[in-house]
DRENFIZA-571416 format. One record per residue (C-alpha): x, y, z. Coordinates in nm, 2 decimals. Layout:
<nodes>
[[X; Y; Z]],
...
</nodes>
This chain:
<nodes>
[[-0.94; -0.89; 5.41]],
[[-0.74; -0.99; 5.11]],
[[-1.03; -1.19; 4.97]],
[[-1.27; -0.90; 5.00]],
[[-1.02; -0.68; 4.82]],
[[-1.00; -0.93; 4.53]],
[[-1.38; -0.93; 4.50]],
[[-1.41; -0.55; 4.48]],
[[-1.56; -0.43; 4.15]],
[[-1.30; -0.19; 4.03]],
[[-1.42; -0.18; 3.67]],
[[-1.76; -0.03; 3.76]],
[[-1.58; 0.25; 3.94]],
[[-1.42; 0.37; 3.62]],
[[-1.56; 0.67; 3.44]],
[[-1.80; 0.61; 3.15]],
[[-1.55; 0.74; 2.90]],
[[-1.29; 0.47; 2.99]],
[[-1.56; 0.20; 3.00]],
[[-1.67; 0.30; 2.65]],
[[-1.31; 0.29; 2.53]],
[[-1.26; -0.06; 2.67]],
[[-1.59; -0.19; 2.51]],
[[-1.48; -0.05; 2.17]],
[[-1.21; -0.32; 2.16]],
[[-1.46; -0.60; 2.18]],
[[-1.69; -0.74; 1.91]],
[[-2.01; -0.55; 1.95]],
[[-2.20; -0.88; 2.02]],
[[-1.97; -0.94; 2.32]],
[[-1.98; -0.58; 2.44]],
[[-2.37; -0.60; 2.44]],
[[-2.36; -0.88; 2.69]],
[[-2.23; -0.64; 2.95]],
[[-2.57; -0.47; 2.95]],
[[-2.71; -0.74; 3.18]],
[[-2.48; -0.63; 3.46]],
[[-2.68; -0.31; 3.54]],
[[-2.87; -0.02; 3.40]],
[[-2.55; 0.18; 3.40]],
[[-2.38; -0.07; 3.17]],
[[-2.67; -0.05; 2.93]],
[[-2.63; 0.32; 2.91]],
[[-2.25; 0.28; 2.86]],
[[-2.32; 0.05; 2.56]],
[[-2.54; 0.32; 2.41]],
[[-2.25; 0.56; 2.43]],
[[-2.00; 0.33; 2.25]],
[[-1.88; 0.48; 1.93]],
[[-1.71; 0.18; 1.76]],
[[-1.91; -0.11; 1.63]],
[[-1.80; -0.45; 1.48]],
[[-2.08; -0.66; 1.32]],
[[-2.08; -0.99; 1.13]],
[[-2.39; -1.11; 0.94]],
[[-2.36; -1.44; 0.75]],
[[-2.59; -1.63; 0.52]],
[[-2.97; -1.61; 0.59]],
[[-3.09; -1.85; 0.86]],
[[-3.25; -1.81; 1.20]],
[[-2.92; -1.72; 1.36]],
[[-2.82; -1.47; 1.09]],
[[-3.16; -1.31; 1.10]],
[[-3.12; -1.26; 1.47]],
[[-2.77; -1.11; 1.40]],
[[-2.93; -0.86; 1.15]],
[[-3.19; -0.77; 1.40]],
[[-2.92; -0.72; 1.66]],
[[-2.75; -0.47; 1.43]],
[[-3.08; -0.28; 1.38]],
[[-3.13; -0.26; 1.76]],
[[-2.77; -0.16; 1.85]],
[[-2.76; 0.12; 1.59]],
[[-3.11; 0.24; 1.70]],
[[-3.00; 0.24; 2.06]],
[[-2.74; 0.51; 2.00]],
[[-3.00; 0.75; 1.85]],
[[-2.82; 1.03; 1.68]],
[[-2.49; 1.00; 1.88]],
[[-2.16; 1.01; 1.70]],
[[-2.01; 0.69; 1.54]],
[[-1.63; 0.68; 1.51]],
[[-1.59; 0.34; 1.35]],
[[-1.82; 0.09; 1.19]],
[[-1.70; -0.25; 1.07]],
[[-1.96; -0.45; 0.88]],
[[-1.90; -0.80; 0.75]],
[[-2.18; -0.96; 0.54]],
[[-2.19; -1.27; 0.33]],
[[-2.47; -1.34; 0.08]],
[[-2.54; -0.97; 0.07]],
[[-2.83; -1.01; -0.18]],
[[-3.05; -1.12; 0.11]],
[[-2.98; -0.80; 0.31]],
[[-2.95; -0.52; 0.04]],
[[-3.20; -0.28; 0.20]],
[[-3.07; -0.34; 0.55]],
[[-2.71; -0.29; 0.45]],
[[-2.80; 0.03; 0.28]],
[[-2.98; 0.15; 0.59]],
[[-2.69; 0.06; 0.82]],
[[-2.44; 0.25; 0.60]],
[[-2.67; 0.55; 0.58]],
[[-2.72; 0.54; 0.96]],
[[-2.34; 0.55; 1.01]],
[[-2.31; 0.84; 0.77]],
[[-2.58; 1.04; 0.93]],
[[-2.41; 0.99; 1.26]],
[[-2.08; 1.13; 1.12]],
[[-1.88; 0.81; 1.09]],
[[-1.50; 0.86; 1.07]],
[[-1.39; 0.50; 0.98]],
[[-1.59; 0.26; 0.77]],
[[-1.48; -0.10; 0.71]],
[[-1.71; -0.29; 0.47]],
[[-1.67; -0.66; 0.38]],
[[-1.96; -0.72; 0.13]],
[[-1.95; -1.06; -0.03]],
[[-2.20; -1.24; -0.25]],
[[-2.18; -1.58; -0.42]],
[[-2.46; -1.51; -0.66]],
[[-2.39; -1.40; -1.02]],
[[-2.74; -1.26; -1.06]],
[[-2.74; -0.96; -0.83]],
[[-2.54; -0.66; -0.74]],
[[-2.53; -0.40; -0.46]],
[[-2.48; -0.03; -0.52]],
[[-2.31; 0.17; -0.25]],
[[-2.53; 0.47; -0.13]],
[[-2.44; 0.80; -0.29]],
[[-2.42; 0.96; 0.05]],
[[-2.11; 0.75; 0.12]],
[[-1.91; 0.94; -0.14]],
[[-2.02; 1.28; -0.01]],
[[-1.97; 1.21; 0.36]],
[[-1.77; 1.50; 0.50]],
[[-1.66; 1.32; 0.81]],
[[-1.53; 1.00; 0.66]],
[[-1.15; 0.98; 0.68]],
[[-1.08; 0.60; 0.65]],
[[-1.26; 0.36; 0.41]],
[[-1.19; -0.01; 0.37]],
[[-1.37; -0.21; 0.11]],
[[-1.35; -0.59; 0.06]],
[[-1.57; -0.69; -0.23]],
[[-1.64; -0.94; -0.50]],
[[-1.77; -0.84; -0.84]],
[[-2.12; -0.78; -0.71]],
[[-2.05; -0.43; -0.59]],
[[-2.14; -0.12; -0.79]],
[[-1.99; 0.22; -0.72]],
[[-2.12; 0.54; -0.88]],
[[-1.93; 0.83; -0.72]],
[[-2.02; 1.18; -0.82]],
[[-1.79; 1.38; -1.05]],
[[-1.74; 1.65; -0.78]],
[[-1.75; 1.69; -0.40]],
[[-1.65; 1.33; -0.36]],
[[-1.47; 1.20; -0.05]],
[[-1.40; 1.56; 0.08]],
[[-1.22; 1.43; 0.40]],
[[-1.10; 1.08; 0.30]],
[[-0.73; 1.03; 0.38]],
[[-0.70; 0.65; 0.38]],
[[-0.85; 0.40; 0.13]],
[[-0.80; 0.02; 0.11]],
[[-0.98; -0.18; -0.15]],
[[-0.95; -0.56; -0.16]],
[[-1.08; -0.73; -0.48]],
[[-1.18; -1.09; -0.41]],
[[-1.15; -1.35; -0.69]],
[[-1.41; -1.22; -0.94]],
[[-1.69; -1.37; -1.14]],
[[-1.57; -1.33; -1.50]],
[[-1.72; -1.38; -1.84]],
[[-2.03; -1.22; -1.72]],
[[-2.21; -0.89; -1.76]],
[[-2.19; -0.85; -1.38]],
[[-1.81; -0.86; -1.39]],
[[-1.79; -0.60; -1.66]],
[[-2.03; -0.36; -1.48]],
[[-1.83; -0.40; -1.16]],
[[-1.50; -0.30; -1.32]],
[[-1.66; -0.02; -1.52]],
[[-1.78; 0.13; -1.20]],
[[-1.49; 0.05; -0.98]],
[[-1.24; 0.23; -1.21]],
[[-1.39; 0.56; -1.10]],
[[-1.38; 0.49; -0.73]],
[[-1.04; 0.65; -0.71]],
[[-1.11; 0.93; -0.95]],
[[-1.20; 1.21; -0.71]],
[[-1.00; 1.19; -0.38]],
[[-0.88; 1.55; -0.32]],
[[-0.72; 1.49; 0.02]],
[[-0.63; 1.12; 0.00]],
[[-0.29; 1.04; 0.14]],
[[-0.28; 0.65; 0.15]],
[[-0.41; 0.42; -0.12]],
[[-0.40; 0.04; -0.11]],
[[-0.54; -0.18; -0.39]],
[[-0.50; -0.55; -0.36]],
[[-0.65; -0.88; -0.46]],
[[-0.74; -1.04; -0.80]],
[[-0.80; -0.89; -1.14]],
[[-0.89; -1.07; -1.46]],
[[-0.72; -0.98; -1.79]],
[[-1.05; -0.92; -1.96]],
[[-1.22; -0.68; -1.95]],
[[-0.96; -0.42; -1.88]],
[[-0.94; -0.31; -1.52]],
[[-0.86; 0.07; -1.55]],
[[-0.73; 0.26; -1.25]],
[[-0.85; 0.62; -1.29]],
[[-0.67; 0.79; -1.00]],
[[-0.70; 1.15; -0.90]],
[[-0.53; 1.21; -0.57]],
[[-0.31; 1.52; -0.57]],
[[-0.20; 1.48; -0.21]],
[[-0.12; 1.11; -0.22]],
[[0.18; 1.02; -0.01]],
[[0.18; 0.64; 0.00]],
[[0.07; 0.39; -0.27]],
[[0.04; 0.01; -0.24]],
[[-0.07; -0.21; -0.53]],
[[-0.06; -0.58; -0.48]],
[[-0.24; -0.77; -0.75]],
[[-0.27; -1.13; -0.88]],
[[-0.36; -1.13; -1.25]],
[[-0.57; -1.41; -1.38]],
[[-0.45; -1.48; -1.73]],
[[-0.64; -1.63; -2.03]],
[[-0.52; -1.95; -2.20]],
[[-0.63; -1.83; -2.54]],
[[-0.61; -1.45; -2.55]],
[[-0.27; -1.32; -2.69]],
[[-0.38; -0.95; -2.70]],
[[-0.47; -0.88; -2.34]],
[[-0.66; -0.56; -2.24]],
[[-0.59; -0.62; -1.87]],
[[-0.46; -0.40; -1.59]],
[[-0.40; -0.04; -1.69]],
[[-0.34; 0.30; -1.53]],
[[-0.48; 0.60; -1.71]],
[[-0.26; 0.89; -1.79]],
[[-0.45; 1.11; -1.55]],
[[-0.26; 0.94; -1.26]],
[[0.08; 1.06; -1.38]],
[[-0.02; 1.42; -1.35]],
[[-0.11; 1.39; -0.98]],
[[0.17; 1.19; -0.82]],
[[0.39; 1.49; -0.72]],
[[0.35; 1.44; -0.35]],
[[0.40; 1.06; -0.36]],
[[0.70; 0.95; -0.14]],
[[0.65; 0.58; -0.07]],
[[0.53; 0.30; -0.30]],
[[0.49; -0.07; -0.28]],
[[0.42; -0.25; -0.60]],
[[0.36; -0.63; -0.65]],
[[0.22; -0.78; -0.96]],
[[0.19; -1.16; -0.98]],
[[0.09; -1.40; -1.25]],
[[0.07; -1.78; -1.28]],
[[0.42; -1.92; -1.33]],
[[0.34; -2.20; -1.58]],
[[0.07; -2.39; -1.75]],
[[-0.01; -2.16; -2.04]],
[[0.08; -2.19; -2.42]],
[[0.42; -2.02; -2.48]],
[[0.31; -1.75; -2.73]],
[[-0.01; -1.66; -2.54]],
[[0.19; -1.64; -2.21]],
[[0.46; -1.42; -2.36]],
[[0.21; -1.18; -2.52]],
[[0.04; -1.13; -2.18]],
[[0.37; -1.10; -1.99]],
[[0.49; -0.83; -2.23]],
[[0.17; -0.64; -2.19]],
[[0.19; -0.64; -1.81]],
[[0.56; -0.56; -1.81]],
[[0.47; -0.25; -2.03]],
[[0.20; -0.15; -1.78]],
[[0.45; -0.18; -1.49]],
[[0.69; 0.04; -1.69]],
[[0.43; 0.30; -1.73]],
[[0.34; 0.28; -1.36]],
[[0.70; 0.32; -1.25]],
[[0.75; 0.62; -1.48]],
[[0.46; 0.79; -1.31]],
[[0.59; 0.73; -0.95]],
[[0.96; 0.79; -1.01]],
[[0.99; 1.07; -0.76]],
[[0.94; 0.84; -0.46]],
[[1.21; 0.81; -0.19]],
[[1.10; 0.46; -0.08]],
[[1.01; 0.17; -0.32]],
[[0.93; -0.19; -0.26]],
[[0.90; -0.39; -0.59]],
[[0.80; -0.75; -0.66]],
[[0.71; -0.85; -1.02]],
[[0.86; -1.16; -1.17]],
[[0.70; -1.08; -1.50]],
[[0.95; -0.80; -1.54]],
[[1.25; -1.03; -1.48]],
[[1.19; -1.32; -1.73]],
[[1.45; -1.38; -2.00]],
[[1.20; -1.30; -2.28]],
[[1.09; -0.98; -2.11]],
[[1.38; -0.82; -1.92]],
[[1.54; -0.66; -2.22]],
[[1.22; -0.52; -2.38]],
[[1.14; -0.24; -2.14]],
[[1.33; 0.03; -1.97]],
[[1.32; 0.15; -1.61]],
[[1.28; 0.53; -1.55]],
[[1.54; 0.72; -1.35]],
[[1.46; 0.74; -0.98]],
[[1.65; 1.06; -0.88]],
[[1.50; 1.08; -0.53]],
[[1.51; 0.71; -0.44]],
[[1.71; 0.64; -0.12]],
[[1.55; 0.31; 0.00]],
[[1.49; 0.02; -0.24]],
[[1.34; -0.32; -0.15]],
[[1.35; -0.58; -0.43]],
[[1.19; -0.93; -0.43]],
[[1.38; -1.10; -0.71]],
[[1.22; -1.43; -0.82]],
[[1.36; -1.55; -1.15]],
[[1.69; -1.67; -1.30]],
[[1.75; -1.31; -1.43]],
[[1.75; -1.17; -1.08]],
[[2.11; -1.04; -1.12]],
[[2.03; -0.85; -1.44]],
[[1.73; -0.70; -1.27]],
[[1.95; -0.58; -0.98]],
[[2.19; -0.42; -1.22]],
[[1.91; -0.23; -1.39]],
[[1.78; -0.10; -1.07]],
[[2.12; 0.02; -0.94]],
[[2.18; 0.20; -1.27]],
[[1.86; 0.41; -1.24]],
[[1.89; 0.49; -0.87]],
[[2.19; 0.74; -0.85]],
[[2.10; 0.85; -0.49]],
[[2.02; 0.51; -0.34]],
[[2.14; 0.47; 0.02]],
[[1.97; 0.15; 0.14]],
[[1.92; -0.16; -0.06]],
[[1.73; -0.48; 0.04]],
[[1.69; -0.76; -0.20]],
[[1.55; -1.11; -0.16]],
[[1.60; -1.40; -0.39]],
[[1.32; -1.66; -0.39]],
[[1.50; -1.99; -0.45]],
[[1.17; -2.18; -0.48]],
[[1.04; -1.97; -0.77]],
[[1.24; -2.04; -1.09]],
[[1.15; -1.93; -1.44]],
[[1.03; -2.20; -1.68]],
[[0.99; -2.18; -2.05]],
[[0.67; -2.33; -2.20]],
[[0.88; -2.64; -2.30]],
[[0.93; -2.71; -1.93]],
[[1.31; -2.69; -1.89]],
[[1.48; -2.47; -1.63]],
[[1.70; -2.18; -1.75]],
[[2.03; -2.09; -1.59]],
[[2.17; -1.75; -1.66]],
[[2.52; -1.63; -1.55]],
[[2.54; -1.29; -1.39]],
[[2.75; -1.04; -1.59]],
[[2.87; -0.73; -1.42]],
[[2.76; -0.40; -1.58]],
[[3.00; -0.22; -1.82]],
[[3.02; 0.08; -1.59]],
[[2.98; 0.09; -1.21]],
[[2.65; 0.23; -1.10]],
[[2.68; 0.58; -0.96]],
[[2.51; 0.49; -0.63]],
[[2.78; 0.23; -0.55]],
[[3.05; 0.49; -0.58]],
[[2.88; 0.77; -0.40]],
[[2.57; 0.70; -0.19]],
[[2.49; 0.33; -0.11]],
[[2.55; 0.28; 0.26]],
[[2.37; -0.05; 0.36]],
[[2.29; -0.37; 0.17]],
[[2.07; -0.66; 0.30]],
[[2.06; -0.98; 0.10]],
[[1.79; -1.24; 0.20]],
[[1.76; -1.60; 0.07]],
[[2.13; -1.63; 0.00]],
[[2.24; -1.99; -0.10]],
[[2.61; -1.94; -0.17]],
[[2.58; -2.03; -0.54]],
[[2.86; -1.91; -0.77]],
[[2.66; -1.63; -0.93]],
[[2.54; -1.51; -0.59]],
[[2.90; -1.50; -0.47]],
[[2.99; -1.30; -0.78]],
[[2.72; -1.05; -0.71]],
[[2.83; -1.01; -0.35]],
[[3.19; -0.98; -0.46]],
[[3.10; -0.70; -0.70]],
[[2.90; -0.51; -0.45]],
[[3.17; -0.52; -0.19]],
[[3.44; -0.43; -0.43]],
[[3.27; -0.12; -0.58]],
[[3.07; 0.00; -0.28]],
[[3.30; 0.28; -0.18]],
[[3.08; 0.43; 0.09]],
[[2.93; 0.10; 0.23]],
[[2.91; 0.08; 0.61]],
[[2.73; -0.25; 0.65]],
[[2.64; -0.56; 0.44]],
[[2.41; -0.81; 0.60]],
[[2.36; -1.15; 0.43]],
[[2.09; -1.39; 0.54]],
[[2.15; -1.74; 0.42]],
[[1.89; -2.02; 0.39]],
[[1.87; -2.28; 0.66]],
[[1.95; -2.56; 0.42]],
[[2.30; -2.42; 0.35]],
[[2.47; -2.67; 0.59]],
[[2.76; -2.61; 0.83]],
[[3.04; -2.69; 0.58]],
[[2.89; -2.46; 0.31]],
[[2.84; -2.18; 0.56]],
[[3.21; -2.20; 0.66]],
[[3.31; -2.19; 0.29]],
[[3.09; -1.89; 0.22]],
[[3.21; -1.71; 0.53]],
[[3.57; -1.76; 0.44]],
[[3.52; -1.65; 0.08]],
[[3.34; -1.34; 0.18]],
[[3.62; -1.24; 0.42]],
[[3.87; -1.26; 0.13]],
[[3.67; -1.04; -0.11]],
[[3.82; -0.70; -0.18]],
[[3.63; -0.41; -0.03]],
[[3.59; -0.06; -0.17]],
[[3.50; 0.08; 0.18]],
[[3.75; 0.03; 0.46]],
[[3.47; 0.08; 0.72]],
[[3.23; -0.18; 0.58]],
[[3.12; -0.45; 0.81]],
[[2.99; -0.78; 0.67]],
[[2.75; -1.00; 0.87]],
[[2.64; -1.35; 0.77]],
[[2.33; -1.47; 0.95]],
[[2.09; -1.76; 0.92]],
[[1.75; -1.67; 0.78]],
[[1.49; -1.75; 1.04]],
[[1.15; -1.88; 0.91]],
</nodes>
């Protein structure tokens, strides 16, 4: 009796709606295999509204994959598509079919579109269909592309329902006409997003030609920019990464931002490197000035912390900021921290991480050591609003102890300070650090200090 119960086909007894929901979590190729079970399962597959396809370089197997995509999309007729994920390599061999697949999804009122369109040829490019930009059901768009993609959005009625956009820029082909055409077209991809709430831009950009972000998103709530800039060993007047002024006029609703801009640490001639660092530090300053009404900010940009850069630009005031997360990566980390505290009068929660494996190097190759100096006046947030502090990557070095001592002494409303030390601190060093911390004067009588090992 028990054996018969175990052999009972309970899944087939489920309603079609639930079966469709289960199949939507599988790769479409795997879901299609269930159609051999019975005619009912074949009909269930035809009702699935989420698809996940992968088509690689052209060969017999890949041609069958492309044919499979054709058949599955045709199987559903005109039924609704909720999500389509399409991953294609060597897209130049499938231009017409990719265009048809995207247009089919749009005609079937797609809500989420995830496109990974990669090409390793410098000689061809693919233009996204115009209907994509005017689709009134599309709410989520993810694009992962190299410099072979061309976008020509209309100047009006573009992305009428799009609320989430994530664009990943793979390492580009540069020094080519194709690269310039790609960036000239991509700059306008964000230029007409009337209801966009979330924007993520990540990947690689090259310093030349200029990559201009022309953003129009009056309802934007969350912004994330995570870019690795490829510098030039010869150019000392970079055009690179820019944000046009139009962006600043439309960031009123922005409440959360994550900004990370990375460049190579070494290996460039000193003057050339400095010129380019100063340029990107200036661009960061402009960006921060445009988003200074956020309540949450995560910031990681070692180019803004270097000894030759840190004193050459000013941070704007962040009057609404209550949660700040800093990733400090240079010898001037203490100075950067002081600057951020000074411009955040209402800050309540602070998290900062010191990366001990990333240390600033001059072009001559020697390491620079900078002592931390406390500010002339105590930042307002320490006296009136800062409640919690979390320090990650703590090594117990003298200047780190001085920073911790200063924060504890002047943090008059602190309730908790959590310090995560690195696992190479050692038992004896840990005891020394713990004892010293316990002796530091505290501005808040209710402040609790916790010293924990940083788990990898």
